[in-house]
N, CA, C, O and CB atoms as a CASP TS submission, in Angstrom:
PFRMAT TS
TARGET T0000
AUTHOR 0000-0000-0000
METHOD Language model
MODEL 1
PARENT N/A
ATOM      1  N   MET     1       1.093  -1.163   0.067  1.00  0.00           N
ATOM      2  CA  MET     1      -0.124   0.006   0.115  1.00  0.00           C
ATOM      3  C   MET     1       0.925   1.370  -0.170  1.00  0.00           C
ATOM      4  O   MET     1       2.129   1.206   0.026  1.00  0.00           O
ATOM      5  CB  MET     1      -1.150   0.106   1.979  1.00  0.00           C
ATOM      6  N   SER     2       0.613   2.190  -0.456  1.00  0.00           N
ATOM      7  CA  SER     2       1.037   3.279  -0.586  1.00  0.00           C
ATOM      8  C   SER     2       0.973   4.312   0.715  1.00  0.00           C
ATOM      9  O   SER     2       0.016   4.329   1.489  1.00  0.00           O
ATOM     10  CB  SER     2       0.408   3.655  -1.660  1.00  0.00           C
ATOM     11  N   LYS     3       2.057   5.111   0.828  1.00  0.00           N
ATOM     12  CA  LYS     3       1.929   5.767   2.472  1.00  0.00           C
ATOM     13  C   LYS     3       0.087   7.070   2.861  1.00  0.00           C
ATOM     14  O   LYS     3      -0.589   7.498   3.796  1.00  0.00           O
ATOM     15  CB  LYS     3       3.952   7.171   2.589  1.00  0.00           C
ATOM     16  N   ALA     4       0.178   7.109   1.262  1.00  0.00           N
ATOM     17  CA  ALA     4      -1.394   7.844   1.195  1.00  0.00           C
ATOM     18  C   ALA     4      -2.540   7.266   1.775  1.00  0.00           C
ATOM     19  O   ALA     4      -3.329   7.733   2.597  1.00  0.00           O
ATOM     20  CB  ALA     4      -1.893   7.998  -0.178  1.00  0.00           C
ATOM     21  N   HIS     5      -2.486   5.813   1.027  1.00  0.00           N
ATOM     22  CA  HIS     5      -3.714   4.786   1.429  1.00  0.00           C
ATOM     23  C   HIS     5      -3.432   4.661   3.012  1.00  0.00           C
ATOM     24  O   HIS     5      -4.432   4.778   3.720  1.00  0.00           O
ATOM     25  CB  HIS     5      -3.645   3.071   0.543  1.00  0.00           C
ATOM     26  N   MET     6      -1.989   4.400   3.768  1.00  0.00           N
ATOM     27  CA  MET     6      -2.121   3.417   4.573  1.00  0.00           C
ATOM     28  C   MET     6      -3.005   4.923   5.755  1.00  0.00           C
ATOM     29  O   MET     6      -3.906   4.778   6.580  1.00  0.00           O
ATOM     30  CB  MET     6      -0.335   2.369   5.012  1.00  0.00           C
ATOM     31  N   ASN     7      -2.247   6.261   5.334  1.00  0.00           N
ATOM     32  CA  ASN     7      -2.401   7.135   6.392  1.00  0.00           C
ATOM     33  C   ASN     7      -4.214   7.192   6.727  1.00  0.00           C
ATOM     34  O   ASN     7      -4.801   7.254   7.807  1.00  0.00           O
ATOM     35  CB  ASN     7      -1.645   8.689   5.892  1.00  0.00           C
ATOM     36  N   VAL     8      -4.789   7.135   5.203  1.00  0.00           N
ATOM     37  CA  VAL     8      -6.598   7.296   5.401  1.00  0.00           C
ATOM     38  C   VAL     8      -6.839   6.418   6.418  1.00  0.00           C
ATOM     39  O   VAL     8      -7.541   6.720   7.382  1.00  0.00           O
ATOM     40  CB  VAL     8      -7.691   6.817   4.015  1.00  0.00           C
ATOM     41  N   LEU     9      -6.100   4.922   6.224  1.00  0.00           N
ATOM     42  CA  LEU     9      -6.859   4.222   7.248  1.00  0.00           C
ATOM     43  C   LEU     9      -6.182   4.120   8.100  1.00  0.00           C
ATOM     44  O   LEU     9      -6.007   2.902   8.055  1.00  0.00           O
ATOM     45  CB  LEU     9      -7.369   3.100   7.047  1.00  0.00           C
ATOM     46  N   PHE    10      -5.300   4.639   9.355  1.00  0.00           N
ATOM     47  CA  PHE    10      -5.103   5.130  10.367  1.00  0.00           C
ATOM     48  C   PHE    10      -5.967   6.471  10.268  1.00  0.00           C
ATOM     49  O   PHE    10      -6.841   6.273  11.112  1.00  0.00           O
ATOM     50  CB  PHE    10      -3.704   5.181  10.593  1.00  0.00           C
ATOM     51  N   ILE    11      -6.106   7.201   9.940  1.00  0.00           N
ATOM     52  CA  ILE    11      -7.119   8.177  10.309  1.00  0.00           C
ATOM     53  C   ILE    11      -8.354   7.698  10.519  1.00  0.00           C
ATOM     54  O   ILE    11      -9.108   8.252  11.319  1.00  0.00           O
ATOM     55  CB  ILE    11      -7.249   9.131   9.419  1.00  0.00           C
ATOM     56  N   CYS    12      -8.655   6.772   9.927  1.00  0.00           N
ATOM     57  CA  CYS    12     -10.146   6.078   9.989  1.00  0.00           C
ATOM     58  C   CYS    12     -10.648   5.777  10.975  1.00  0.00           C
ATOM     59  O   CYS    12     -11.789   5.939  11.408  1.00  0.00           O
ATOM     60  CB  CYS    12     -10.333   5.007   9.432  1.00  0.00           C
ATOM     61  N   THR    13      -9.337   5.088  11.552  1.00  0.00           N
ATOM     62  CA  THR    13      -9.247   3.886  13.001  1.00  0.00           C
ATOM     63  C   THR    13      -9.448   5.156  13.800  1.00  0.00           C
ATOM     64  O   THR    13     -10.518   4.993  14.386  1.00  0.00           O
ATOM     65  CB  THR    13      -7.455   2.727  13.466  1.00  0.00           C
ATOM     66  N   GLY    14      -8.974   6.282  14.098  1.00  0.00           N
ATOM     67  CA  GLY    14      -9.307   7.536  14.950  1.00  0.00           C
ATOM     68  C   GLY    14      -8.633   6.495  16.777  1.00  0.00           C
ATOM     69  O   GLY    14      -9.203   6.695  17.850  1.00  0.00           O
ATOM     70  N   ASN    15      -7.791   5.812  16.681  1.00  0.00           N
ATOM     71  CA  ASN    15      -7.336   5.046  17.521  1.00  0.00           C
ATOM     72  C   ASN    15      -5.526   5.661  17.304  1.00  0.00           C
ATOM     73  O   ASN    15      -4.794   5.884  16.340  1.00  0.00           O
ATOM     74  CB  ASN    15      -7.851   3.335  17.145  1.00  0.00           C
ATOM     75  N   SER    16      -5.406   5.748  18.857  1.00  0.00           N
ATOM     76  CA  SER    16      -4.059   6.812  18.893  1.00  0.00           C
ATOM     77  C   SER    16      -3.216   5.225  19.213  1.00  0.00           C
ATOM     78  O   SER    16      -2.105   5.230  18.681  1.00  0.00           O
ATOM     79  CB  SER    16      -3.982   8.507  20.509  1.00  0.00           C
ATOM     80  N   ALA    17      -3.445   4.270  19.756  1.00  0.00           N
ATOM     81  CA  ALA    17      -2.453   2.670  19.423  1.00  0.00           C
ATOM     82  C   ALA    17      -2.033   2.600  18.541  1.00  0.00           C
ATOM     83  O   ALA    17      -0.811   2.552  18.403  1.00  0.00           O
ATOM     84  CB  ALA    17      -2.925   1.372  19.359  1.00  0.00           C
ATOM     85  N   ARG    18      -3.314   2.544  17.057  1.00  0.00           N
ATOM     86  CA  ARG    18      -2.371   2.459  15.756  1.00  0.00           C
ATOM     87  C   ARG    18      -1.827   3.674  15.470  1.00  0.00           C
ATOM     88  O   ARG    18      -0.844   3.661  14.729  1.00  0.00           O
ATOM     89  CB  ARG    18      -3.065   2.008  14.478  1.00  0.00           C
ATOM     90  N   SER    19      -2.228   4.734  15.878  1.00  0.00           N
ATOM     91  CA  SER    19      -1.500   5.683  14.882  1.00  0.00           C
ATOM     92  C   SER    19       0.199   5.237  15.364  1.00  0.00           C
ATOM     93  O   SER    19       1.051   4.915  14.536  1.00  0.00           O
ATOM     94  CB  SER    19      -2.013   7.654  15.185  1.00  0.00           C
ATOM     95  N   ILE    20       0.436   5.301  16.817  1.00  0.00           N
ATOM     96  CA  ILE    20       1.671   5.317  17.537  1.00  0.00           C
ATOM     97  C   ILE    20       2.556   3.427  16.422  1.00  0.00           C
ATOM     98  O   ILE    20       3.734   3.180  16.163  1.00  0.00           O
ATOM     99  CB  ILE    20       1.112   5.173  19.917  1.00  0.00           C
ATOM    100  N   ILE    21       1.636   2.837  16.199  1.00  0.00           N
ATOM    101  CA  ILE    21       2.331   1.666  15.336  1.00  0.00           C
ATOM    102  C   ILE    21       2.346   2.048  13.981  1.00  0.00           C
ATOM    103  O   ILE    21       3.347   1.815  13.304  1.00  0.00           O
ATOM    104  CB  ILE    21       1.599   0.252  15.414  1.00  0.00           C
ATOM    105  N   ALA    22       1.488   2.534  13.564  1.00  0.00           N
ATOM    106  CA  ALA    22       1.584   3.319  12.545  1.00  0.00           C
ATOM    107  C   ALA    22       2.978   4.019  12.224  1.00  0.00           C
ATOM    108  O   ALA    22       3.753   3.710  11.319  1.00  0.00           O
ATOM    109  CB  ALA    22       0.617   4.195  12.738  1.00  0.00           C
ATOM    110  N   GLU    23       3.115   4.980  13.121  1.00  0.00           N
ATOM    111  CA  GLU    23       3.984   5.569  12.710  1.00  0.00           C
ATOM    112  C   GLU    23       5.254   5.130  12.633  1.00  0.00           C
ATOM    113  O   GLU    23       6.054   5.613  11.831  1.00  0.00           O
ATOM    114  CB  GLU    23       3.922   6.405  13.177  1.00  0.00           C
ATOM    115  N   SER    24       5.661   3.815  13.772  1.00  0.00           N
ATOM    116  CA  SER    24       7.056   3.094  14.344  1.00  0.00           C
ATOM    117  C   SER    24       6.891   1.977  12.591  1.00  0.00           C
ATOM    118  O   SER    24       7.976   1.496  12.263  1.00  0.00           O
ATOM    119  CB  SER    24       6.829   1.918  16.593  1.00  0.00           C
ATOM    120  N   LEU    25       5.945   1.703  11.824  1.00  0.00           N
ATOM    121  CA  LEU    25       6.105   0.723  10.870  1.00  0.00           C
ATOM    122  C   LEU    25       6.175   1.515   9.625  1.00  0.00           C
ATOM    123  O   LEU    25       6.489   0.794   8.678  1.00  0.00           O
ATOM    124  CB  LEU    25       5.008  -0.338  10.888  1.00  0.00           C
ATOM    125  N   LEU    26       5.945   3.052   9.224  1.00  0.00           N
ATOM    126  CA  LEU    26       6.224   4.060   8.547  1.00  0.00           C
ATOM    127  C   LEU    26       7.842   4.208   8.548  1.00  0.00           C
ATOM    128  O   LEU    26       8.498   3.930   7.544  1.00  0.00           O
ATOM    129  CB  LEU    26       5.449   5.190   9.089  1.00  0.00           C
ATOM    130  N   ASN    27       8.513   4.733   9.923  1.00  0.00           N
ATOM    131  CA  ASN    27       9.775   4.869  10.103  1.00  0.00           C
ATOM    132  C   ASN    27      11.039   3.597   9.973  1.00  0.00           C
ATOM    133  O   ASN    27      12.173   3.511  10.444  1.00  0.00           O
ATOM    134  CB  ASN    27       9.685   5.406  11.310  1.00  0.00           C
ATOM    135  N   GLN    28      10.283   2.781   9.172  1.00  0.00           N
ATOM    136  CA  GLN    28      11.166   1.256   9.255  1.00  0.00           C
ATOM    137  C   GLN    28      12.119   1.655   8.155  1.00  0.00           C
ATOM    138  O   GLN    28      13.007   0.882   7.797  1.00  0.00           O
ATOM    139  CB  GLN    28      10.195  -0.439   8.843  1.00  0.00           C
TER
END
């Protein structure tokens, strides 16, 4: 998935825990 697509999914969840996971995944 593209970063934009992933960002949309994480924003839609509205879940701070997922945001943290997303950040760590994108930083790898």
